[in-house]
N, C-alpha and C positions, 0 to 999 in steps of 0.2 A: 504494502499501499503505499503511495507517495504520501508524503507529509505536505500539509497546504503551509507552505513557506511564503510571507509576502516580505517583501521591502516597502518600509514607508517612509516618510519624511515630514518633520517638520521644520519650522524655521523661524531665526531673529530676523526682525526689518526693521531698519533704520527710517521709517517711513516720515513723512514731513507734512504736517497738515496743508492741506491746497494744492500740494506740489504733484499736482497729476501727472504729469510729465516724468519726474523722478520718481513718483511711486509705482507707475508699471515699468520702469526702467528696472527696479529692486525686486519685480516680481516675478517680470522676465529673468532673471539672472537666477532670482530662487530655479524656478522651475528646471532649468537649465543644469545646476547643479543636482539639483534631486534627480533627473533622470539621470545625468553622468554616473551616480553611484546607485543605479540598478534601481531606484524607486519605482514604483507604481500608483501611490496615492503622495498626493504633497497637498500638505492642509497650512495657511497661512494664518497673520493676527488678525485681530479683531480689525472691521473696518478699513482694513489695509489700504485700498482702492483711495477712499479720499483723506486717508489719515484720520486716526481716533479724535484728534485735539479739535476738530474744526469748532465744535461748539456752535455759537448760534449762524454757522454757515451752513448747520445743517437743514435751518429753514429757511435757506434759499432752491428753489428749484434746481437752479443753476448748479449748485453740488451734486444732486442727484441726475442731473442728466449727462454732466461730466464721467460721473462713474459709470453708467452705462455705454459712453463713447470708449472708457478704459475697457470694461468688458469686451465690448467690441473688437477692437486693437488684438486684445488676447486670442479671442476665438479666429480672427482671420489672418494671424501672425503667418508669414509664409513659410519659417519653421516648423510650423502645426505645431504648437507647444502643449496642445490638449489629446494629440494625438497618442493614444496607449497610456493616456495617464490620467489618472480622475484629479483633478485640481480643484481644490477646495478654499475658495477667496471670500474676505469679507467686504460689504458693500452697504449702503441706505437704500430700498427700496419701497416705492408708494405703492401701496394697494388698496384699491376701493378705497383709495381718498385718505387712507393714512399711513403715515412712514413709522416704517421696520428698522430693525438692525437686523442685517439676515446675512446668511453664510448661502451662496450660490456655488453649487455642484457644475462642472463643466465637465465632458470628455468626448472626446472625437470630435470638436468644433460643436458642440450639442450643450445646450442647458439642460442639465436634467433634474434638478429641483432647486425651491427658494426655500430655505429654511429659515424664520423668523425667531427672535429672540425671545423665550418664554418669561426669564426674569431679568428686570435691568438695574444695574447698579444706579441707587440715587443718595449716597451717604459719603459724606468725607467729601473727597475730591471730585467724585461722579456726580452729574446732573443728568441722568441718560432721559428720564421723563422728563425734561424739558424739551425734547427733538423727538422723541421716539414712543410709540406705545407696545405695550406686551401682546403677544398673540396669544389669545385666552381660550382659545378652541382645543384644548389637548386630545390628541389624535384625529383632527378635522383635517383634510385636505381639500382645496380648491383649485380653483384653475387661473392663471396669471398671464395677462395677455403682455407679450415682450414687446420691447421698443422697437421698430421700424428698422433702425440700423443696427441691432442684434439680430433681428432674425435674417437680414440681409445677409451678415457677417458669416451665419451658420450655413445659409446655402440650402444644398440640397441633404444635408445633415440634420438639418431643424425640422421639427412638427412642420405640417403643413398649414397648420392654423394659425403658429406662433405663440400657441400655448403651453404653457409650464405648471406643473403640479409646484403650488405654492402652501406650504402649512408644516405640522409637526408630523412629518413621516422620516421615517430609514430606507436605505437603499439596500436592497435586497439582489444580490450580486449571483454568478453564476456559482461563486465557491466561497464567499465570506456574506457577515451582511455587516452593515455600516451606518454610523449615525453621529451627529453632531449635539453637540454643547458648544455656547459662547459664553465666555470670561464668568460673570457673576454664577452663572445655574452649578459652575462646580461649587462655590461656597453657600448656597441655598440649604437650609434643612432637610429639604425636601429636593433634594437635587435628581435631574431627571436619569443621569446616568443608573443610578441602580435600577429606577424601572426598564431603561433598555438592558440593562445587564440580565434580568430576570426573564424579559422578553427575548432573550438568545440574542441579543447583539454582540459580534464578537469585537469589533473596532470602532470607539468613541474618539472624536475630536474634538478639541476647544482652541478656537482660535480666540486669543484673549487680548485685553490691552490694559494689563495691570502694570502699576507703577511701581516704583520703587519706595521701599519703606523700611529705616532702620530695624534690622532682625525680624524679619517679615518673611524671608525662603523658606526658613524652614517648614513654616506654617504653610506655606503652597505645596511644596515637594510632598509635606504631611497627606495632604488632601488629593493631591495626584496619585500619591500612593495607594489611600485609603479607597479612593473609587474603586480603584480592582481588587485590593484584597477582600473584601467581603465578598464580592460577587464575581468575582474572575473578569477576564479580558486584557483588550490591549487599548490603552490610554494616552493619546498624543495630545502635547500640549504646545502651541505656538505662541509666541508673544510678539510685541515690540519692543526694540532696544534703542533709547538713543531720546532725543530732547528733538519733539514734535511741533516745538514751536511755543510750549508754555513752563510753567513752575514746573512738569512734572519730567521725572527721569522711567522712562520704560525699561526695565531691567533685563528685558529676553529669558533666559534659562530656558528655552525650548528644550523638551524632554519627551522620552517615550519611557513608559511604565506598562510591564504585563505582570497577570497576578499579582499586585501587591509592592512588586521588585522594579526598580530603575535599572533600566536598560542601557539609556543614554540621556544624556546631557549636555547643554550648550552653556556657553558662557552667561554670564548673569554680567556682565558691563567688558566693554569690549569696542572697537574704533571701526570695526568694518562694518560695511552695510547691508551685507546679507551674510549669513550664517547658517547653512542649511546640516540638520542633524537627522542623521538616518539610524535604522535599527531593522534587523532581519526579525520577524516575529513568527513563531509558531500557532496555529488557530487552532490546531488540532490540543495543543498542549491546553490552551484555553478550554476546550470541552473538557478534557480530563479533569482539570483542575475545578470546575465544576459538578461536574457529575460526581467527585468525592467528599461532597458537603451537603448531608442528610437535609438541612435546614432549607438551603438553595433549592435544592430540587424540589422539595414541599412548595414552598411560596414561589416559584418558576412556573408550576403545573398548574398556579391558579392566577397566572398571569393573562392578561385580555392581549392578544398579539396586535403590535402598534400597525399603523397604516404602514402598506410597504409598497414601493417603487421600485417594479423590477426591472434590471438592468442586465441585458445578455451578453455580459463582458465578465472575462474573469481576470481579478486581483493577482490572485496567487500564478497565474500561468505565465511563464517568461516573453520579453517584449518580441513579435514577429519581424521579419528581416523588414527593412526600410520599403515601403511605398507610399504614393501618394496618397491622402484621405481624401475618398472619394465614397466611400459606402455610404450608407445611414448608420446612425448610432448605434443600430445592434449587432451591425457589424464588427468584425474579429477588429480590435486596435492597431493603429499604423505606428512607425514611428519614422523618424527622420535621420538617425544615427544606426550604426550597428550598436547591438545592447552590449552593456557589460555584462561579465559573466557572474551567472546568478548565484547566490549565496547558499550552501550546500548546509550552513549550520544556521541555529537562531541566536541572536545575539545576546553574550551573557551578561548577567545582572554585574553593576558597577555601585561601589558606594558612594551619596550624596555629595557633592561638594558643596560647602556652606562656609563661605568666608568669614571672618572676625569682622566684630563691628570697627575696628581699625581700619581694617582694609574697604571695607565698604564705604568709608569718610573719604579715603584716599581717592578711590576709583571712579563711584559713581558720581560727585560731583567735576571729577576732573572729565570725563568723558562727554559731560552735560556742558561745560565750558568750553571744550574743542567743538561740539555742535553748533553750538550759539556762535563760538567764532568764524568758524569758516562759513554759515549760513547768512551772517550779519553782514559782512563786508568791510568789517576792522580788521586793524592791523597788527592787533595785541592786546592787551591788557594793562593797566595803570592800579597799582594798589598804594593806597597812604597807608603806610608799614610803620607802625607806632614802635615794634619789637614788644607789643604784649601777645597774650597766646592768640587772640582773635585772628588779629592782619597777620600774623605768622603762619595760624593754621591756613589762611589763603593762598598765602605764597607758597607754602607747601604742597599745596592741592596743584596750584600750576605746575610746580617741577613734577608734579606726579604726570600730570596732562602730558609736560614735554616727555618724559620718559616712556610713556605707553606710544608718543606720536614716532618717536625716532624708533622705536622698536617696532613698531607697525611700516614703516616706511624700509627699514631695512628688511624687512621679510618681505618685501614686494608688493605690500596690497597698492594696488594701480589706485585707490579712490584717496587713501590716505597721502600716497606719494602728489598726486598731482594737488592737493589740498594745501600740504604744505610749504609747497614750489610757488603756489598762489599767493596764500597768504603771508609767509616771510618772505618773499623774496627771492627764491634761489632759482638758479639758471634751468635750462632745461636738462641737464646733465649733472646737476649740484642737489645734494644731500645733507642734513646735518650729520656731524659726525657724531655729536653728544648732545644729550640733554641739558645740558648748562650752555653751548652754542646756540642753540635752541631758544633757551630760554632769553640767552641775550637781545634776541630780535624780535619774541615774543612780549616781555615780560618788563614796565618799567617801574619803578618802587621810589618811592618818596617819603622821606622821614621829615614833618614839618614840627620842627621842636620850638619851645617857647623857654622861657626862664625857668618853667615849673618842668621841663624835662631834666631826666637825668642822665646821668652818662652812662648808666648801666642800658639803658632800653635805647639809645641812640648807638651803642657800639654790638648791642644785639642787632639789630635790624641791619646795621651794614654786614656784620659777618652773615648772617642769612641771606640778604641779598646776594652776597659772594658765593655762597657755597650752591644756592640755585641758580647760580649763572646771572642772574638778572642785573640790568641796567639799575645802578643806582644815585639816588639823588639825595644830600641829607641840608637842609635851610633851616634856617633861624627867622620865624616871622615876627619876632618880638615887636618892631617898627609897626607892622600894620596893627597889632593889637593895640599897639600906643596910641596908632591915630585913629582908632574905633573909639577907644576911652575918650580920649581927648576931644573929638566931636562931640561924644554925652555931653562931657563937661560943660562945652563952651555953648551947647546948643540946648540942651535941656535942663539943666541943675544949676544955674548959675555959679560955674567954677567949682561947684562941689564934686569931688570925685572918689568913685567909691571905692572901699578897701576890702580887699581880703582878711576873713576871722581871724586869721593868724598877725596880720596887721591891727588888729582893732577894729574891726569892720563888723557890721553884725549878718542876720542871717540871707537877710533880703541882698545885701551888698555882695555877701559869699556865693551866693546861687546865680546872683548877677554876672559877675564875672565868672564862673565858672562857665556859664553858659556862653558869654561869649568866645573863653576858650574852645569851647566846644563846636561852637558855630565856625570856627577856624575852620574845622575838619574837612565840612564838605558841602558848604551852603552856596547858594547863588544870588540871595540878597543878606545881606549883613552876616553871613556865617562863612567866613571866609576862606578856610581850608577848604570846604568846598567847591568854592571857587576857583582855588588854587589845583585844586585835585582836578576840575575838568579843561582848567584853561592848560595845564600841563599836557593831558589828554587829548587835548585838539592840537597842541602845537611841537610836543616831543618829537613825534615820527620826523616830522620838517626839521626841524634841528640837529636830528643826529642823522636825517639822512639816509633812514632805512629803507629799503625799496619793496613796495607794494604792489603786486600786479594788479591789483581790483582797485587802484589808483585812491582807495579812501583816503588812506593816511591818516586816520584817528584811533583811538585807544577807547577800549570800554573800561571804565572805572568801575574797580570791583568792590560791592562793599563787603564789611567786616562786623554785623550786630547780630550775636545769638540769639539761639530762640528763647532761653530765659531772661535774657536783659530785654526784647522784645516783648516778653509776655509781663514784664513789672514796668515797662515803659521807662527804663533805665536809659535813657539817651536822650538826645535833644533833636528835637524835629528837625530833618533837614540836616543831620551829620552825619553820624554812623550807619544811619535810616536811610540814606540819598547817594545811589548807586547808579550806575544803571542794569547790575543783575549781583546778586548775592550769594555766595556756594553754600553757604556757614547759615546762613538766616533760618533753619529749621533743625539745627543741632546745638545741644545743649553743652553749657560749658565741661561736664563731666565727661563727656564721649569725646569734644575736642581736648580737652586735658590729657587723656587716655590717649588720643591720636598722636598727639604731639610726643609723649613718649615712645610711641612705637614707631612713627616718623622718623625721629631723631639715628634711629639704625636702620630700619627698613629702605628709607629713602634717601639714607644720607646726608642728611643734615643733622649735623650733631648740637648744633647749638639750640636745636628746639627742646633737648632738654634743661636746658637754662633757662628758657621762656618759662617753660612747663614749672619750673621752681620758682618762680616769680611771684609773689603776690599780687593778685589783680588790682590795677589801680589805673587810673583814665589821666592821671598826672594831670590834677585840675587845680592844683594847689601850690603855692609856691612851697620849695625845697627847705628842710630842716637839717642841718648838718650834712650835707649834701644828698638826703635822702627824700624821699618822694613821701609825708604823711598821710596825702588820703588813700584810703583802700575801699575798694566799689563793694565789697560787702557790707564795711561799715557802713557807705555813704544809703545803702539799698534799705540797709534795719534789717536785712535775713540774707543770709548762704545761699548759694546755687543750688546746693542741696535741697534745701528745701524749697525752692521755686521748682526746679523741676518737679517734686512733690505735689506742689500747688498746681501746676499747669496740668500733671495727670489726673488729679482730682476732678480739677473743673472740666476738662475735654473729655479724657477718655472715661471717667465714672461718672459725668455728666453730675458733678455735685455743686449746690450752689453753697454762699456762707455757713448756713446751718449743719447742712450735710458736709461740708469739708470741716467744718469744728468736730462732728462727731467722730470722723473718720480719723483725725488727727487726737481726739482724746484716746480713743482706741489705742493707736498707734502709742503714744508716747504717755502712757498712762503709770503713774510711780516715777519718771523720769522728768517730769514739768507740771508746776501744780495749774487745775482746770484756768485759772485765770491768768498765766501766761499762754496758754496754750490759745486763750480765746482774744488776746493782744496780738498774737501771729497772727491769726485767722482773718481777723479784722483789719490790720493792718496791710496786709496781700489786698485783700478786696478793695479797701480804700485808695491803693495805690495805681492799682489795675482800672479803678473807674476812672479815675484821674488823670489816667493815660492813656484809656482805652481809644482815642481820638490818633494817638500816632499810629495806631496801625493801620488808618487808611491810606497813608502813604507809605509804607513801609516798600523797599526797593523789591523790586520780584526775587523773588528766591529760591532755592531746589529745595522739594519738599522732600523731607525726611522724618521729622519725626511725628509722632501720634499725637502732639499737644500742641500743635503751632499756633500762634494767635494770627496767623494771614487773615485778614480782612475780605481779600478779594474774592475766595472762593469756596475757602474752607471751614473758616471758623465764623459763623454769619450771624454776628450781634450788634448791638446799638452802640453808639461810639458817645452818647449823651448819659450820664448815671446821675442819679443823686447819688452822692458820693459820701453821703453818711449813713446810707442802708438803715435807715433809721426802724423800720419792722425787724429786718434778717438780725440787725445786732443785740435790738433789745432781746429778741430772742435767745442768741448767743451767750448773752449775760445772765439770762434766768438756767441756762444748761450747764451755766458755767460754776455760780452758786450751788446747784443743787448738787454737782461731781466735787464742788470744796467742803459741801455739808458731808459728804458721803466719806470722804477721804479723812476729815479730821473725826469722824465716828470711829472709823478703823483703825486710828493712831491711839486714839484714846482704849480703845478698848486691847488693843496691842500694849499698852503703857499699863493697864491694869492688870496684866500681867505678871506672875510672879519674876522679877529679872534678877532681882539679888545688886541693884545700882541704883542710888538714889536718884530724883530727878535734877535737873540742870537750876541753877540758880543763878541770880547775876554776877556773883563771885567769879563764877568758870566763867561766864561768859566774857566778862571783864579782863579776866586772865587770858583767855584765848584772843582777843584784842589786844593786849600788850603784848602777846608774843608775835603776833603778825606783824608790829609795829619794828619790835627787837629784830626781828628777821631782815629786814630792810639793812640792820648795820653788820652783818654777818657775812663771811665769804669774801671769795676773791673779787668782788664787784663792788666793795665798799667804795672806793674813790669814787667810782663812776656814780653812782646812784645819791651820792652824798653832793656831788658836782654840781658846778652852776650848768654844765649841757646836758643836763639831764630834768625834762619836763615834770611836771608832775601828771600829764596822761601814763608818761612812760613808766613813771614808778605804779601807779596803778595798775597797770598791764603786766609788769613784774611780778608785781604781788599776786594777783589773778594766778599767774601760771605756777608759782611757787607755791600758790594753795594745790592746785591741781598736781603739781609734784609729788607733796605730800601726803594727797589722799591715796597717792601708789604705792609710796613709803609705807603709809599706815595700813594700808592692807596688807601689804606683805608680812610686818611686823606680827598683825592679827592672825595669820597663816600661820607664820613659822611657830607663833608661840603655842597653836591650839593642831599642828600635825600630831597624828599618832607617831608613836616611837616605832623607828627602825623606817621611818617613811622617808628619810634621805641621809646623806650622809654629810656632815658640815668640812667644810674645808677650807681653811685659815689661809689665810694669803701668806706669804714668805715674809718675814719683816726685812729681810735684806735687799730683796727686789721692789719695794714697795716706799713710796715717802708720803706721810700721812697730812693731809690737809682737814683744816676744821670741819668736822661732820655739818649736816643741814640742819639738824638738831640735835641739841641735848637728852640726854637720857630724860632728864626732869620735861622738858619741853617735850617730848615723846608721849611722855606719861600723862602730861595735860591736855594733851592734844587728843589722848586715846579716850581721857573723862571725859570731854565735851564731844565725841564722834566728830573729831576734824571738822571742827567750825561748824558743828549742828549739833542737835541735841543729842540728849544721853539716849532717848527711846531710838531713835534714828541710828545710832552707833551699835546700838544694843542688835538693831534688826538685821544690820549689815553684818555684824559678827554671827549671828545665828545665818545667815544665807550661806556667810563662806564655808563655815564648818559644815554644812550640809553639802554643798558642792564639793568640797573634798571627800566628804565619806562616802559620798554616791559616783563619782568620778573619777577620783584620784584614790582609790583605795589601795592598799597595796597588792602588787602582781604577784603574790608567791612568796614563800617565806624569807627567800634570801633575794627579793625583788628589792634595788634601792635605786632610788633617783638623785641626780646631783641637785645641792639646793639652787642653783640658778635657772637649771630647766623647768626646777618646779615653780619657783617662784614666777616666771613668764609666764608659764600655762597657767597660773591663778589667776594672774593678772588679768590673761586674755581671757579666760574664762569669766571672771567676775564682771570685767567691760562689758563682754556681751549679755549676761544674763541681768546685770543689774545695774548700769551705769551707762548705757549706749549714749544720753545725752552729752555726754562730757568731749565725746568725741571732736565736733562740730569745730566748740570752743577751744578746745587744746592745738588743733589744726592751725585754726585761723590765730591764735596769740604765738605759735610757736613760727610761722612763716612772719608776722611781724615784727615781733621780736629781731628774730635773724636778720630781718633788712636792717634793723635800727643799729644792730650791733658791729657791723659789717667795720666800720670807719674807726673803731676803737683802738688803742695802741694795745690794748690787751687782749687782742682779738683772738690768740691762741686758747688762754683759757676760756673765755665767753663761747667761742664756737666747739670748744669740748660741750659743753654745758647744753649748747642747742642741737647739736649732734646726740648728744646722750638721749635728752628730752624728743626728737625726735625720731630715735631710734625704739624708744618705749610708745611713741606714739603708734609707730607702726606695727608693734606685737599686738597693743592694745585694739587696735581697726583691722589689720589683715590676717591677722594669725599668723603664726610660724610659717605657712606653708607660703607666704609671700616675703618674707623678711629678707631671703638675699636678693629679692629685686628692689626692695627698699633702701637694702646698702647701697648698693649698686648706685641708685640714682643721688642720693645723698652724696658719695662721692664725688660724683659728677657735678653737683651742684655748687660743692666748696672746693672742687680741685683747682680753680686760680689760685686761692685764697692760700691752699695747703703748699701749691706750687712756689708761691709768694715768698710764704714763710719757712718753709722746708723742715718746722718745728712740729707741725700741727698732727696730735694723734688722735684720731678718732674712734670712740669706744665704741664698734660698729658690730661685737659681737654677743651673744648671751652673757658670758662670763662678764665682760665690761659691761653690760648696764645692771646686772645684777651687784656688781662691786658698786656701780655709780649710786643704785640705790641704798646701797650700805655707808654711802659717805668715804669711801675710800676713791684712793686717785690712781 
């Protein structure tokens, strides 16, 4: 018995909305490639003929008419592209006065079936019901009159009356049964493929228009494999890949699955306009798979047969010899070239290829930028490069784009080769030899500094531009800033000049001056940095004399506002929110920082590790001791991690103010007081309401994150709010009062239990305060802390950090005191090899802190003590009679466990304080000692946050961040091992 082996093809196509000429060419190329690989069936993406992103152009009858013209061209092509091959294309069709999103099946110059979409995508970025209707008549087929041009193209091969089946049907071939889904139908709860499989359909195709979203591909692949895992079958998935004219990047990944296993997968990102993915499948194996499942047999036997459209053509038969296509549709297929050898065996399963989020951030926006650049006619990009995380991420993404282009050109991609020669001005025989060379032509960066800019950011911007290969300018624009302030003073304020807060000014003056500085970034009306950016973008190609064959000679200005800042409104209108396009506008700060660390190694731009390690600052205030005192998280009043949480709750979980409070209260119970949680939630919604108007003018951004505030099409909400939210905030206050009372009652009940300790009184609290003051006079930082260069704000931060440090030391002491005998060995340090320094606290101070619970209540201290003992007994019990654990491993493990279970709220605070103090201490003469302390604290923080499994990566990051100072002094000893950390906790040097 001859097995039914069929070679089928699916594809990724880089279609462009309304580009009928280019779209037709890419469709034809995909059919040629599929035929060359021996395929007898080819499926393409959703609405591939006009392009998926036509939006309101779908309402124009021209769009439908041009789509039929493209179809007629396919049918009448001299190469006979549909001869002997079943071709499945996507296009809009108007049937009985209603527009449908359809699949059109072609074979031997004939239209076999028009299958309309049953379920439309109408959420998130999708608005299909704005243009199309669903086909609501399941299992019903009508006839559709084809346009005269299509009838003429079919000639004798077409039906005499020009009518073809239209509706919910499947194709019954001579040796197979085949049907189609379209995009959204894969994701619906009652997906059509289940009923089709139960009805005996062996091959199901899905022409899709699915855009990229971070961490989404695995979900899509799971659904594709699951489509055939339950009921067996072959599933072909086709998709667009590229920027088709809007904010979305369609991320390809065309694939074939058989009986729940992936057998072929195309690339998720790439520069090729056409990628064809083929697989040879065994249809008899599908039958065998289904027959082996009892429940499937029972349900299939009760399934009603779908409407069948019979086609006298064999999918699995080898293509015949070349003959002209003159027979009717029921005749044997023809071909125009000798057929390739027929596959003897089915394609074997493969493992899915899932990229890391950092790789998605690198290559998705990079491909989107290349599509935009080559299609818009510009000659490159301009980035206002500040040396911070956001603009540096944009520069790294452009660098990744250049790497992809150079690689594709070297591999001989004809489309990429032609585009890079045209855009970058290379000669007919020239090609870029390196990504840096190409970046030198395509990317210009400009650092626009003021007196508030630090030397570090200026240097980082310069080094990054050198590593990427970009043309770089470093400007100082204080004269322009002074001109704006002087104009204001002369024209409005009667000679009064606003001052920064650091120079004695008030809040309104400080904010106004910050806005002037920010406006100098990217604005065209009084926000002069934007003016300068667009001026340079217009004139730099002329100044540099970079050739451009398109004759445009202008640069696209790239924006660099991340999704968290856009959500909070932490941007000046028409500054970083204003550019031509923004590749990171839908990426969170946390993901960008992970990307920077990845890119430092994998893209070859090591300075990005220093960029990531620096605390985020817009440098809007004057320097203090050479360092920038302004920090973004401080100014925002919330951390980036909190903003990401709020964004997902607001958009993904659809939470209003009250629902968000309830969610946060559940997550932060026991770590933050209910009143503090209420304040955080209300602050977010207040700032969101105040700044929502800014979202209406955000630069068009690559869509990647599920909580993007993009007002254009993804996040439709008002932009004028009652910022007081009186009803909602009143309800939040009521809930916070309720939760506070419940917590107080629980604490009182716990305090009433016998504990063996006395209640805290005023004397112990006063003693704790005295100890806190005395702490400032101890240690190697005494001169600095008491000197004139140390301001009160720094002393306060220093005290906060020391309190957190002491909490860790106190936890260690409690644990060591309560450890069961034999749980670990003590290991005293050799006196000859170590020098003593004053301990962090004296034994008397440590006992006093224990008595007061570490600046808290005795009840809280007792609760923490009991919890730590419980954790040890349940998790770290001895592992046998001779099992012993080193004290430093024991301490680190317990600190990490204690943090994860009991005190996670300290993480963000400690991270922020460590970063800020590290930035403020770098200029000190005693920096070896200071940096050792800071590195120790950071190492402790890494253990508490990330756990032992990530400590090696953290040590490497700390070394990289402190390497310049370490090299300069030659003396720095970083305590970056668990042993050193444990010794530091004990106050040993």
